C-alpha positions as CSV (number, residue, x, y, z in Angstrom):
1,X,69.6,17.4,-2.6
2,X,67.7,16.5,-5.8
3,X,67.1,18.9,-8.6
4,X,64.3,19.0,-11.2
5,X,65.3,17.9,-14.6
6,X,63.8,19.8,-17.6
7,X,62.2,17.6,-20.3
8,X,64.4,16.9,-23.2
9,X,63.4,18.8,-26.4
10,X,63.5,15.4,-28.3
11,X,61.2,13.6,-25.8
12,X,58.6,11.3,-27.5
13,X,56.0,11.6,-24.7
14,X,52.7,12.9,-26.0
15,X,51.9,16.5,-25.3
16,X,48.7,17.6,-23.5
17,X,47.3,18.8,-26.8
18,X,48.0,15.4,-28.4
19,X,46.4,13.6,-25.5
20,X,43.3,15.8,-25.8
21,X,43.0,15.2,-29.6
22,X,43.2,11.4,-29.0
23,X,40.7,11.3,-26.1
24,X,38.2,13.9,-27.1
25,X,36.2,11.4,-29.2
26,X,35.8,9.0,-26.3
27,X,34.9,11.8,-23.9
28,X,32.2,13.1,-26.3
29,X,30.8,9.6,-26.7
30,X,30.8,9.2,-22.9
31,X,29.1,12.5,-22.4
32,X,26.4,11.6,-24.9
33,X,25.8,8.2,-23.1
34,X,25.6,10.0,-19.7
35,X,23.1,12.5,-21.1
36,X,21.1,9.7,-22.8
37,X,21.1,7.7,-19.6
38,X,19.9,10.6,-17.4
39,X,17.1,11.4,-20.0
40,X,16.0,7.8,-20.2
41,X,15.9,7.4,-16.4
42,X,13.9,10.6,-16.1
43,X,11.4,9.4,-18.7
44,X,11.0,6.0,-17.0
45,X,10.8,7.5,-13.5
46,X,7.1,8.1,-13.7
47,X,4.3,5.6,-13.3
48,X,4.7,2.9,-15.9
49,X,2.3,0.0,-15.7
50,X,1.4,-2.7,-18.2
51,X,-1.7,-4.0,-19.9
52,X,-4.8,-4.7,-17.7
53,X,-3.1,-3.0,-14.7
54,X,-5.8,-1.2,-12.6
55,X,-3.3,1.6,-12.0
56,X,-2.6,2.2,-15.7
57,X,-4.3,5.0,-17.7
58,X,-3.0,3.7,-21.0
59,X,-5.6,2.6,-23.6
60,X,-4.8,-1.0,-22.7
61,X,-4.8,-0.4,-19.0
62,X,-7.8,-0.9,-16.6
63,X,-7.8,2.1,-14.3
64,X,-11.2,3.2,-15.5
65,X,-12.8,-0.1,-14.4
66,X,-11.0,-0.1,-11.1
67,X,-12.2,3.5,-10.3
68,X,-15.8,2.6,-11.2
69,X,-15.6,-0.4,-8.8
70,X,-14.2,1.8,-6.0
71,X,-17.1,4.3,-6.4
72,X,-19.5,1.4,-5.8
73,X,-17.7,0.5,-2.5
74,X,-15.6,-2.3,-3.9
75,X,-12.1,-2.4,-2.5
76,X,-9.5,-3.1,-5.2
77,X,-6.1,-4.6,-4.1
78,X,-3.2,-5.4,-6.5
79,X,-1.3,-8.6,-6.0
80,X,1.9,-9.4,-7.9
81,X,2.8,-12.8,-6.3
82,X,1.1,-16.1,-6.1
83,X,1.3,-16.1,-2.3
84,X,-0.6,-12.8,-2.1
85,X,-3.2,-14.0,-4.5
86,X,-3.9,-17.4,-2.7
87,X,-3.8,-15.8,0.7
88,X,-6.6,-13.4,-0.3
89,X,-9.2,-16.0,-1.4
90,X,-12.4,-16.2,0.6
91,X,-16.2,-16.0,0.3
92,X,-16.1,-12.2,0.2
93,X,-13.4,-11.9,-2.4
94,X,-13.2,-11.9,-6.2
95,X,-9.8,-12.9,-7.6
96,X,-9.0,-11.7,-11.1
97,X,-6.1,-13.4,-12.7
98,X,-5.0,-11.3,-15.7
99,X,-2.3,-13.7,-17.0
100,X,-2.8,-17.3,-16.1
101,X,-0.7,-18.5,-19.0
102,X,2.3,-16.8,-17.4
103,X,2.2,-19.1,-14.4
104,X,4.2,-22.3,-14.3
105,X,2.3,-25.6,-14.1
106,X,3.0,-25.9,-10.3
107,X,1.8,-22.3,-9.8
108,X,-1.4,-23.1,-11.7
109,X,-2.1,-26.2,-9.6
110,X,-1.6,-24.2,-6.4
111,X,-3.9,-21.5,-7.7
112,X,-6.6,-24.0,-8.6
113,X,-6.4,-25.7,-5.2
114,X,-6.7,-22.4,-3.4
115,X,-9.7,-21.1,-5.4
116,X,-11.6,-24.4,-5.6
117,X,-11.6,-24.6,-1.8
118,X,-12.9,-21.0,-1.4
119,X,-16.5,-19.8,-1.7
120,X,-15.4,-16.7,-3.6
121,X,-15.3,-15.9,-7.3
122,X,-12.3,-16.4,-9.6
123,X,-12.0,-14.8,-13.0
124,X,-9.4,-16.1,-15.4
125,X,-8.5,-14.0,-18.4
126,X,-7.9,-16.0,-21.6
127,X,-6.2,-19.2,-20.2
128,X,-4.9,-21.4,-23.1
129,X,-5.1,-25.1,-23.6
130,X,-2.2,-26.0,-21.2
131,X,-3.4,-23.6,-18.5
132,X,-7.0,-24.6,-18.7
133,X,-6.3,-28.2,-18.0
134,X,-4.9,-27.3,-14.6
135,X,-7.0,-24.3,-13.7
136,X,-10.4,-25.7,-14.8
137,X,-10.2,-29.5,-15.4
138,X,-12.7,-30.8,-17.8
139,X,-13.0,-27.6,-19.8
140,X,-11.5,-27.5,-23.3
141,X,-10.1,-24.5,-25.1
142,X,-11.1,-23.9,-28.7
143,X,-9.1,-21.8,-31.2
144,X,-9.0,-18.0,-31.0
145,X,-11.5,-15.9,-32.8
146,X,-11.5,-12.1,-33.4
147,X,-12.9,-9.9,-30.6
148,X,-16.2,-8.2,-31.7
149,X,-19.5,-7.1,-30.3
150,X,-21.5,-10.3,-29.3
151,X,-24.9,-10.8,-27.7
152,X,-24.9,-12.7,-24.4
153,X,-27.3,-15.6,-25.6
154,X,-27.5,-17.0,-22.1
155,X,-29.5,-16.7,-18.9
156,X,-26.6,-15.3,-16.7
157,X,-28.1,-12.2,-15.1
158,X,-24.9,-10.2,-15.4
159,X,-24.6,-10.9,-19.1
160,X,-28.3,-10.3,-19.8
161,X,-28.2,-7.0,-18.0
162,X,-25.0,-5.9,-19.8
163,X,-26.3,-7.0,-23.2
164,X,-23.9,-6.9,-26.2
165,X,-20.2,-6.7,-25.2
166,X,-16.8,-7.0,-26.8
167,X,-16.1,-10.6,-26.4
168,X,-14.4,-13.4,-28.4
169,X,-10.8,-14.5,-28.3
170,X,-10.2,-17.9,-26.7
171,X,-13.4,-20.0,-26.6
172,X,-14.3,-22.8,-24.1
173,X,-16.2,-26.0,-24.3
174,X,-18.0,-26.7,-21.0
175,X,-17.5,-30.1,-19.3
176,X,-21.2,-30.6,-18.7
177,X,-24.6,-28.9,-18.9
178,X,-24.2,-27.4,-15.4
179,X,-21.9,-24.7,-16.7
180,X,-23.3,-21.4,-17.9
181,X,-22.1,-20.5,-21.4
182,X,-22.4,-16.9,-22.7
183,X,-21.3,-14.8,-25.7
184,X,-20.8,-17.6,-28.2
185,X,-18.4,-16.9,-31.1
186,X,-19.0,-19.3,-34.1
187,X,-21.1,-21.5,-31.8
188,X,-18.6,-21.8,-28.9
189,X,-18.9,-19.6,-25.8
190,X,-16.2,-17.1,-24.9
191,X,-17.5,-16.7,-21.3
192,X,-18.0,-19.7,-19.1
193,X,-19.2,-19.7,-15.5
194,X,-18.4,-22.9,-13.5
195,X,-19.9,-23.5,-10.0
196,X,-17.5,-24.6,-7.4
197,X,-18.2,-27.3,-4.7
198,X,-18.3,-24.7,-1.9
199,X,-20.9,-22.2,-3.5
200,X,-18.1,-20.3,-5.2
201,X,-17.7,-20.0,-8.9
202,X,-15.0,-19.5,-11.6
203,X,-15.5,-17.4,-14.7
204,X,-13.4,-18.0,-17.8
205,X,-13.1,-15.0,-20.1
206,X,-11.8,-15.5,-23.7
207,X,-10.6,-11.9,-24.0
208,X,-9.7,-9.0,-21.7
209,X,-10.7,-6.3,-24.2
210,X,-13.9,-5.3,-22.4
211,X,-11.8,-4.3,-19.4
212,X,-9.5,-1.9,-21.3
213,X,-9.8,1.8,-20.8
214,X,-10.3,2.4,-24.5
215,X,-13.3,0.0,-24.7
216,X,-15.0,0.3,-21.4
217,X,-17.5,2.9,-22.6
218,X,-18.4,0.8,-25.7
219,X,-21.3,-1.7,-25.9
220,X,-22.2,-3.1,-22.5
221,X,-18.6,-3.5,-21.4
222,X,-18.7,-1.3,-18.3
223,X,-21.9,-3.1,-17.1
224,X,-20.4,-6.5,-17.6
225,X,-17.1,-5.6,-15.9
226,X,-18.9,-4.1,-12.9
227,X,-21.1,-7.1,-12.4
228,X,-18.5,-9.8,-12.9
229,X,-15.8,-8.0,-10.8
230,X,-18.2,-6.4,-8.2
231,X,-20.1,-9.5,-7.0
232,X,-18.1,-9.5,-3.8
233,X,-17.0,-6.5,-1.6
234,X,-13.3,-7.2,-2.1
235,X,-11.5,-7.5,-5.5
236,X,-7.9,-8.8,-5.7
237,X,-6.4,-7.9,-9.1
238,X,-3.6,-10.5,-9.6
239,X,-0.9,-9.5,-12.1
240,X,1.4,-12.6,-12.5
241,X,5.0,-11.7,-13.0
242,X,8.1,-13.5,-14.1
243,X,9.9,-12.1,-11.0
244,X,7.6,-14.0,-8.6
245,X,9.9,-16.0,-6.3
246,X,7.4,-18.9,-6.4
247,X,8.0,-19.4,-10.1
248,X,11.5,-20.9,-9.4
249,X,11.0,-22.4,-5.9
250,X,7.4,-23.7,-6.2
251,X,8.0,-26.7,-8.4
252,X,9.6,-28.8,-5.7
253,X,7.2,-27.7,-3.0
254,X,4.1,-28.3,-5.2
255,X,5.3,-31.7,-6.3
256,X,6.1,-32.8,-2.7
257,X,2.7,-31.6,-1.5
258,X,0.9,-33.5,-4.3
259,X,2.7,-36.7,-3.7
260,X,2.8,-36.8,0.1
261,X,-0.4,-34.9,0.9
262,X,1.1,-32.4,3.2
263,X,2.2,-28.8,2.9
264,X,5.2,-28.8,5.2
265,X,7.4,-27.1,2.6
266,X,5.2,-24.0,2.2
267,X,6.5,-22.2,5.2
268,X,10.0,-22.4,3.8
269,X,8.8,-21.2,0.5
270,X,7.0,-18.2,1.9
271,X,10.1,-17.3,3.9
272,X,12.2,-17.5,0.7
273,X,9.7,-15.3,-1.1
274,X,10.3,-12.4,1.4
275,X,14.0,-12.3,0.6
276,X,15.2,-9.7,-2.0
277,X,18.1,-10.2,-4.2
278,X,20.9,-7.7,-4.5
279,X,19.7,-6.6,-7.9
280,X,16.2,-5.8,-6.5
281,X,17.8,-3.3,-4.2
282,X,19.5,-1.3,-7.0
283,X,17.5,1.5,-8.6
284,X,16.7,0.8,-12.3
285,X,18.5,3.9,-13.4
286,X,21.8,2.6,-12.1
287,X,21.3,-0.7,-13.9
288,X,20.6,1.1,-17.2
289,X,23.6,3.3,-16.7
290,X,25.8,0.3,-16.1
291,X,24.4,-1.4,-19.2
292,X,25.2,1.7,-21.3
293,X,28.7,2.0,-20.0
294,X,29.2,-1.7,-20.7
295,X,28.1,-1.2,-24.3
296,X,30.3,1.8,-24.6
297,X,33.3,-0.1,-23.4
298,X,32.5,-3.0,-25.7
299,X,32.3,-0.6,-28.7
300,X,35.6,1.0,-27.7
301,X,37.2,-2.4,-27.5
302,X,35.9,-3.4,-30.9
303,X,37.1,-0.1,-32.3
304,X,40.6,-0.5,-31.0
305,X,40.9,-4.2,-31.4
306,X,43.0,-5.7,-34.2
307,X,41.0,-6.9,-37.2
308,X,41.1,-10.7,-37.6
309,X,40.9,-12.4,-40.9
310,X,37.7,-13.7,-42.4
311,X,36.2,-17.0,-41.2
312,X,36.9,-20.1,-43.4
313,X,34.1,-22.6,-43.8
314,X,35.3,-26.3,-43.8
315,X,33.3,-29.4,-44.5
316,X,33.1,-31.9,-41.6
317,X,34.8,-35.3,-42.4
318,X,31.8,-37.1,-40.9
319,X,28.1,-36.5,-40.4
320,X,27.0,-35.8,-36.8
321,X,23.5,-36.3,-35.5
322,X,21.7,-33.1,-34.6
323,X,20.9,-34.5,-31.1
324,X,24.5,-35.1,-30.4
325,X,25.4,-31.6,-31.5
326,X,22.8,-30.1,-29.3
327,X,23.9,-32.2,-26.3
328,X,27.6,-31.4,-26.9
329,X,26.8,-27.7,-27.2
330,X,24.7,-27.7,-24.1
331,X,27.5,-29.5,-22.2
332,X,30.0,-26.8,-23.3
333,X,27.6,-24.0,-22.2
334,X,27.2,-25.6,-18.8
335,X,30.9,-26.3,-18.3
336,X,31.6,-22.6,-19.1
337,X,28.6,-21.3,-17.1
338,X,27.6,-19.6,-20.3
339,X,24.0,-19.1,-19.3
340,X,23.9,-15.9,-21.3
341,X,24.8,-17.6,-24.6
342,X,22.4,-20.4,-23.9
343,X,19.6,-17.9,-23.1
344,X,20.4,-15.9,-26.3
345,X,20.2,-19.1,-28.3
346,X,16.8,-20.1,-26.8
347,X,15.4,-16.6,-27.2
348,X,16.6,-16.3,-30.8
349,X,15.1,-19.6,-31.8
350,X,11.8,-18.8,-30.0
351,X,11.6,-15.4,-31.7
352,X,12.1,-16.9,-35.1
353,X,9.3,-19.4,-34.6
354,X,6.9,-16.9,-32.9
355,X,7.6,-14.3,-35.7
356,X,6.5,-16.9,-38.3
357,X,3.3,-17.5,-36.3
358,X,2.6,-13.8,-35.8
359,X,3.1,-12.8,-39.5
360,X,6.5,-11.1,-38.9
361,X,9.2,-11.6,-41.5
362,X,12.4,-13.5,-40.5
363,X,14.5,-10.3,-41.0
364,X,12.4,-8.4,-38.4
365,X,12.0,-11.3,-36.0
366,X,14.8,-9.9,-33.8
367,X,13.6,-6.3,-33.9
368,X,11.7,-5.5,-30.7
369,X,9.7,-2.6,-32.2
370,X,8.3,-4.9,-34.8
371,X,8.0,-8.3,-33.1
372,X,6.6,-7.2,-29.7
373,X,3.4,-5.4,-31.0
374,X,2.6,-8.3,-33.3
375,X,3.0,-10.9,-30.5
376,X,1.2,-8.7,-27.9
377,X,-1.9,-8.6,-30.2
378,X,-2.1,-12.4,-30.0
379,X,-1.4,-13.0,-26.3
380,X,-2.4,-11.7,-22.9
381,X,1.1,-11.2,-21.7
382,X,1.9,-7.5,-20.8
383,X,4.3,-5.5,-22.9
384,X,7.0,-5.3,-20.1
385,X,6.9,-9.0,-19.3
386,X,6.9,-9.9,-23.1
387,X,9.9,-7.7,-23.7
388,X,11.7,-9.2,-20.7
389,X,10.9,-12.7,-21.8
390,X,12.0,-12.3,-25.5
391,X,14.7,-9.7,-25.1
392,X,15.6,-9.6,-21.4
393,X,18.8,-10.1,-19.5
394,X,20.6,-13.4,-19.1
395,X,19.4,-15.7,-16.3
396,X,21.4,-15.6,-13.1
397,X,21.3,-19.3,-12.4
398,X,20.4,-22.7,-13.9
399,X,16.9,-22.7,-12.3
400,X,16.2,-19.3,-13.9
401,X,17.5,-20.7,-17.3
402,X,15.1,-23.7,-17.1
403,X,12.3,-21.3,-16.1
404,X,13.0,-19.1,-19.1
405,X,12.8,-22.1,-21.4
406,X,9.4,-23.1,-19.9
407,X,8.0,-19.5,-20.3
408,X,9.2,-19.4,-23.9
409,X,7.5,-22.7,-24.6
410,X,4.3,-21.4,-22.9
411,X,4.4,-18.2,-24.9
412,X,4.9,-20.1,-28.2
413,X,2.0,-22.4,-27.4
414,X,-0.2,-19.5,-26.6
415,X,0.6,-17.7,-29.9
416,X,0.2,-20.9,-31.8
417,X,-3.3,-21.5,-30.4
418,X,-4.4,-17.9,-30.7
């Protein structure tokens, strides 16, 4: 029969009071993180849409224009993937592409093929030089000019009826005299209408400002928006997204279709687009909570870790070419599957260059609250997509890392040419 042994009066085991004193700091910090996470999730639980979204009531949203179109009997449908957008093209449909610069080159070629073969109308919002070469071959993009009230100065009925409107931004040089050029800024039009070969047309708009809620009641913006977007009974409002599955899988399919003249790979592509990843099934609040707990654990590890000595700088015995250093570093990243470090390096370098082009100091180039508004003013990319691109999470695979690099290059070109 065993008997309980009383603890020795000289035991060195910590008492409950000592354990509480040691752990209460971490418990208080954990409680603050939990309360902050719940509050943040509650704030973000409502409707949160980006710029030019027909569901957004923010100043930069476009719900006012969408509601006016609905009162006139125009059906407004939101598309967030390229498959949805291309499938909707037709003689009775207007396709509005709010962010053509976000599309990859293969996505842009697919979009052009689908719209050129339809008899509907396609409106492209501020495509840059690289995008315009694939979406409207023959048209050249001129440098950005400030958006201001401009007269139509053309024979287009919609423009003449609307009169003065807030236009400008990217300007376009038509390929020939058959194009209708309106709202010239410094002699170059900021609205260009191109006739398609099947009685459809494409409209290039240098700026989206006349569609914003805060400007719709100014000048002739509402009239111009209703006439351009309401020429057909159906309007598809395409909001390109970095999460579109075709952005990663479309390159191989599009290239194969261009070279071989068949579209046999598209069925497989559409099937893959229906699949959702595991992260897509997790509510955003859980992801943010996990991130906060990870940060708390990292801070606790730093707090309790042993302090190391200062770094010592040593001169290299030989000179190494920059290209060799870059290749060697890339090889180490790939060998270690360090996509997060590679993505951080790409984003940091892109933020530094974009900050210089946007008038942001080098010290504030990595501060989202300062950099994002400055870049958003010079690009058509929505705030959420811009934040995800410049400050988002690490890519999950090598294809996503390559896609991130392409999007960063596209964003830098757009800011540089704006």
